[in-house]
C-alpha positions as CSV (number, residue, x, y, z in Angstrom):
1,M,226.3,-17.9,181.6
2,S,226.8,-14.4,180.2
3,D,225.5,-11.5,182.3
4,R,225.0,-9.6,179.0
5,T,222.0,-11.8,178.1
6,V,220.4,-12.7,181.4
7,R,216.6,-12.3,181.5
8,L,214.6,-12.9,184.6
9,V,211.2,-14.5,184.7
10,R,208.7,-15.8,187.3
11,F,206.7,-18.9,186.5
12,G,203.9,-20.9,188.0
13,P,200.3,-20.4,189.2
14,A,199.1,-16.9,190.0
15,G,200.2,-16.0,193.6
16,A,202.7,-19.0,193.8
17,E,205.2,-18.0,191.1
18,C,208.8,-19.1,191.4
19,P,211.9,-17.3,190.1
20,G,213.6,-18.4,186.9
21,I,216.0,-17.3,184.2
22,I,216.1,-17.6,180.4
23,D,219.3,-19.2,179.5
24,G,221.4,-18.5,176.3
25,K,219.3,-21.1,174.4
26,G,216.0,-19.5,175.3
27,V,215.1,-22.2,177.9
28,I,213.6,-21.2,181.2
29,R,215.5,-22.5,184.2
30,D,214.4,-22.7,187.8
31,V,216.6,-20.7,190.2
32,S,214.3,-21.0,193.3
33,G,217.1,-22.9,195.0
34,H,219.3,-19.9,194.8
35,V,217.1,-16.8,195.2
36,S,213.7,-16.5,197.0
37,D,212.0,-14.5,194.3
38,W,212.6,-11.5,192.0
39,T,211.7,-8.9,194.5
40,G,213.3,-5.4,194.4
41,D,216.0,-6.4,196.9
42,N,217.1,-9.3,194.7
43,L,217.5,-7.2,191.5
44,G,220.8,-5.7,192.4
45,P,224.1,-6.5,190.9
46,D,225.3,-8.7,193.7
47,V,222.5,-11.2,193.4
48,L,222.6,-11.1,189.6
49,Q,226.3,-11.8,189.6
50,K,225.6,-14.8,191.9
51,I,223.0,-16.1,189.4
52,N,225.2,-15.4,186.4
53,A,227.9,-17.5,188.0
54,L,225.7,-20.6,188.0
55,N,226.0,-23.3,185.3
56,A,222.7,-23.0,183.5
57,D,222.9,-26.6,182.3
58,E,222.7,-27.8,185.9
59,L,219.6,-25.9,186.7
60,Q,216.2,-27.6,186.4
61,I,214.3,-26.9,183.2
62,V,210.8,-25.4,183.5
63,P,208.3,-27.4,181.5
64,T,207.3,-25.8,178.2
65,G,204.0,-24.0,178.4
66,A,204.3,-23.1,182.1
67,R,202.4,-19.9,183.0
68,L,204.5,-16.8,183.4
69,G,203.7,-14.2,186.1
70,A,204.7,-10.6,186.4
71,C,208.5,-10.6,186.1
72,V,208.9,-8.5,189.3
73,A,207.5,-9.7,192.6
74,R,205.6,-7.4,195.0
75,P,206.6,-4.0,193.8
76,G,205.8,-1.2,196.4
77,K,204.5,1.3,193.8
78,F,203.2,1.2,190.2
79,I,203.4,4.7,188.8
80,C,202.0,5.6,185.4
81,I,203.1,8.5,183.2
82,G,200.5,10.0,180.9
83,L,200.9,11.8,177.6
84,N,204.6,11.3,177.4
85,Y,205.1,10.8,173.6
86,H,205.1,13.7,171.1
87,C,203.3,11.6,168.6
88,N,200.5,10.6,171.1
89,A,200.0,14.2,172.2
90,E,199.7,15.3,168.6
91,S,197.2,12.5,167.7
92,L,195.0,13.4,170.7
93,G,195.2,17.1,169.9
94,Q,196.7,17.8,173.3
95,P,199.4,20.3,174.2
96,I,202.8,19.1,175.3
97,P,202.7,19.0,179.1
98,D,205.2,21.2,181.0
99,E,205.7,18.5,183.6
100,P,205.1,14.7,183.6
101,V,201.5,13.7,184.2
102,I,201.4,11.1,187.0
103,A,198.8,8.5,188.1
104,M,199.0,5.5,190.4
105,K,198.0,2.0,189.4
106,P,196.9,-0.3,192.2
107,L,199.0,-3.4,192.7
108,S,196.0,-5.6,192.4
109,A,195.9,-4.8,188.7
110,I,199.2,-6.6,188.1
111,C,199.1,-9.8,186.1
112,G,201.2,-12.0,183.9
113,P,202.3,-11.3,180.3
114,N,199.9,-13.9,178.8
115,D,197.0,-13.7,181.2
116,G,193.6,-12.7,180.0
117,I,192.5,-9.0,180.0
118,E,189.2,-8.7,182.0
119,L,187.0,-5.8,181.1
120,P,185.2,-3.8,183.9
121,R,181.5,-4.5,184.1
122,S,179.6,-3.0,181.2
123,S,182.8,-1.5,179.8
124,T,182.8,-0.3,176.2
125,T,185.8,2.1,176.5
126,T,188.8,0.0,177.7
127,D,192.0,1.0,175.9
128,W,195.5,-0.3,175.3
129,E,198.9,1.2,175.9
130,V,202.2,-0.5,175.1
131,E,204.9,1.0,177.4
132,L,208.5,0.7,178.5
133,G,208.5,-0.2,182.2
134,I,211.4,1.1,184.4
135,V,212.2,-0.9,187.5
136,I,213.9,0.9,190.4
137,G,217.0,-0.8,191.8
138,K,218.0,1.4,194.7
139,P,216.3,4.1,196.7
140,A,216.0,7.4,195.0
141,K,215.1,10.6,196.9
142,Y,215.7,14.1,195.5
143,I,218.3,12.7,193.0
144,D,219.7,14.6,190.1
145,E,218.9,13.6,186.5
146,K,222.6,12.8,185.8
147,D,222.5,10.2,188.6
148,A,219.2,8.7,187.8
149,R,220.5,5.7,185.7
150,S,222.4,4.4,188.7
151,H,219.0,3.9,190.5
152,V,217.5,1.8,187.7
153,A,217.7,-2.0,188.0
154,G,216.3,-2.7,184.6
155,Y,213.3,-2.7,182.2
156,C,210.3,-4.6,181.2
157,L,207.3,-4.5,178.9
158,I,204.0,-3.1,180.2
159,N,200.5,-2.8,178.8
160,D,199.0,0.1,180.8
161,L,195.3,-0.7,180.2
162,A,192.7,1.9,181.1
163,D,188.9,2.4,180.9
164,R,188.5,5.9,179.4
165,D,185.0,6.5,180.7
166,L,186.1,5.7,184.3
167,Q,189.1,8.0,183.8
168,S,187.2,11.0,182.5
169,K,183.6,10.7,183.7
170,R,183.8,9.6,187.3
171,G,185.6,12.5,188.9
172,G,189.1,12.7,190.6
173,D,192.2,11.8,188.7
174,T,192.7,9.1,186.1
175,S,193.7,6.4,188.6
176,K,190.0,5.2,188.7
177,G,190.3,4.0,185.1
178,R,193.6,2.2,185.5
179,G,192.8,-0.1,188.4
180,H,190.7,-3.0,187.3
181,D,192.1,-6.5,187.7
182,S,194.4,-7.5,184.8
183,F,195.1,-3.9,183.8
184,G,198.8,-4.1,184.5
185,P,200.4,-7.0,182.6
186,I,204.1,-7.0,183.2
187,G,206.8,-9.0,181.4
188,P,207.4,-11.5,180.1
189,H,210.9,-11.0,181.4
190,F,213.0,-8.4,183.3
191,V,216.1,-7.1,181.5
192,P,218.9,-5.8,183.7
193,A,219.8,-2.2,182.9
194,H,223.3,-2.9,181.6
195,C,221.7,-5.1,178.8
196,I,220.0,-2.1,177.3
197,A,222.6,0.5,176.6
198,D,220.1,3.2,175.6
199,P,216.5,2.9,176.7
200,Q,215.7,5.9,174.4
201,S,216.4,3.8,171.3
202,L,213.8,1.0,171.6
203,D,210.9,0.1,169.3
204,L,207.4,-0.5,170.9
205,W,204.4,-2.0,169.1
206,L,201.0,-3.4,169.7
207,E,198.4,-5.3,167.7
208,I,194.7,-5.9,168.1
209,D,193.5,-9.1,166.3
210,R,196.8,-9.0,164.3
211,E,196.3,-5.4,163.2
212,R,199.2,-3.2,164.1
213,T,197.8,-0.2,165.9
214,Q,200.9,1.2,167.7
215,N,204.3,1.4,166.2
216,G,206.5,3.9,168.1
217,K,210.0,4.5,169.4
218,T,211.1,5.5,172.9
219,A,213.2,8.3,171.3
220,N,209.8,10.1,170.9
221,M,209.3,10.5,174.6
222,I,208.7,14.0,175.9
223,F,210.4,13.2,179.2
224,G,213.1,10.5,179.0
225,V,213.9,7.7,181.5
226,D,216.5,9.7,183.4
227,Y,214.3,12.7,183.7
228,L,211.3,10.7,184.9
229,V,213.2,8.9,187.7
230,A,214.8,12.1,189.0
231,Y,211.4,14.0,188.7
232,L,209.5,11.4,190.6
233,S,212.1,11.3,193.3
234,Q,211.2,14.9,194.2
235,F,207.7,13.8,195.2
236,M,208.2,10.3,196.7
237,T,211.0,8.0,197.6
238,L,211.4,5.4,194.9
239,L,212.3,2.0,196.3
240,P,213.8,-1.2,194.9
241,G,211.2,-3.0,192.8
242,D,209.0,0.1,192.2
243,I,207.7,0.2,188.6
244,I,207.3,3.2,186.4
245,A,205.1,2.8,183.2
246,S,206.8,5.5,181.1
247,G,204.0,6.4,178.6
248,T,202.8,5.2,175.3
249,P,203.2,6.2,171.7
250,A,200.4,7.1,169.3
251,G,197.9,4.5,168.2
252,I,195.7,4.0,171.3
253,G,192.0,3.5,170.8
254,I,190.8,6.8,172.1
255,G,193.0,8.6,169.5
256,M,191.4,6.9,166.5
257,K,188.6,8.4,164.4
258,P,186.2,7.1,165.4
259,P,187.6,5.8,168.7
260,R,188.0,2.0,169.1
261,F,188.1,0.0,172.2
262,L,188.5,-3.6,173.4
263,A,185.7,-6.2,173.3
264,P,185.4,-9.8,174.6
265,G,187.1,-12.3,172.3
266,Q,189.7,-10.0,170.8
267,T,193.4,-10.7,171.0
268,V,196.1,-8.3,172.1
269,R,199.8,-8.8,171.2
270,L,202.6,-6.4,172.0
271,G,206.3,-6.2,172.3
272,G,209.4,-4.1,172.4
273,T,213.1,-4.3,171.4
274,G,214.7,-6.8,173.8
275,L,211.7,-6.8,176.0
276,G,209.8,-9.9,174.6
277,E,206.1,-10.1,173.8
278,Q,202.8,-10.3,175.6
279,H,199.7,-12.2,174.3
280,H,196.2,-11.6,175.8
281,V,192.7,-12.7,175.1
282,V,190.0,-10.2,176.2
283,R,187.1,-11.4,178.3
284,A,184.1,-10.0,180.0
285,C,184.2,-9.3,183.7
286,A,183.7,-12.1,186.2
287,E,180.7,-11.6,188.4
288,H,182.5,-12.3,191.7
289,A,186.1,-12.1,193.0
290,T,187.8,-15.5,193.4
């Protein structure tokens, strides 16, 4: 099995996912007999080399249609970067920031790549953001930008959903608007860093009800992957499995004239070069936690 094409997935019911891989034929295989889960400690080269050495044909096939969970298990931090694309800042009429804009997303917002998007109660301003996710592979504290890439385990697709009224009208920072259940779909798969030679050369796109609303390139980032990792390490120690949502290109709802936001029954589809696709159906908020 070539380590140039390995993609990692987690499958099964929410809260009980098992680790898997996608083999060279696009078939999901169960590797739970060889690795406990795709936690940060298991995303390093030693574990991946062990998995790559397996004969994929001898691994159990996961049934077609099995639910996929977030491709990284139990991250310690979920850090969001705002206003990080030149095109997005221009569309919003915002100045280019001097430093990255940071917000934290609670881990309870994480869900799978095809799970439904649940709107907050009475929400009429929930927005979408397709983003490149950066997954940390080894601790990073006060590192230099030139060393940043060696601390990255890999990449994934993220939809950094946010309710704009909760962000802007309820005081404090923007984290309030980012934290609702289902506001952090991750995956479908994790791509090891060596499989993406240049993370600044990827296409990102998103569609609402089959209408393409976002169509951007990571080359348009204001602060690139290496800068973000080094920058964040000046404020907090980044640990294996931590996830950075690196910002979104133009085409978000709040930037449209007039603004457009998500409503129950709509479908959201998004993807990126080598990162796979997510598919969601938007639903109203459940009355009680389950």
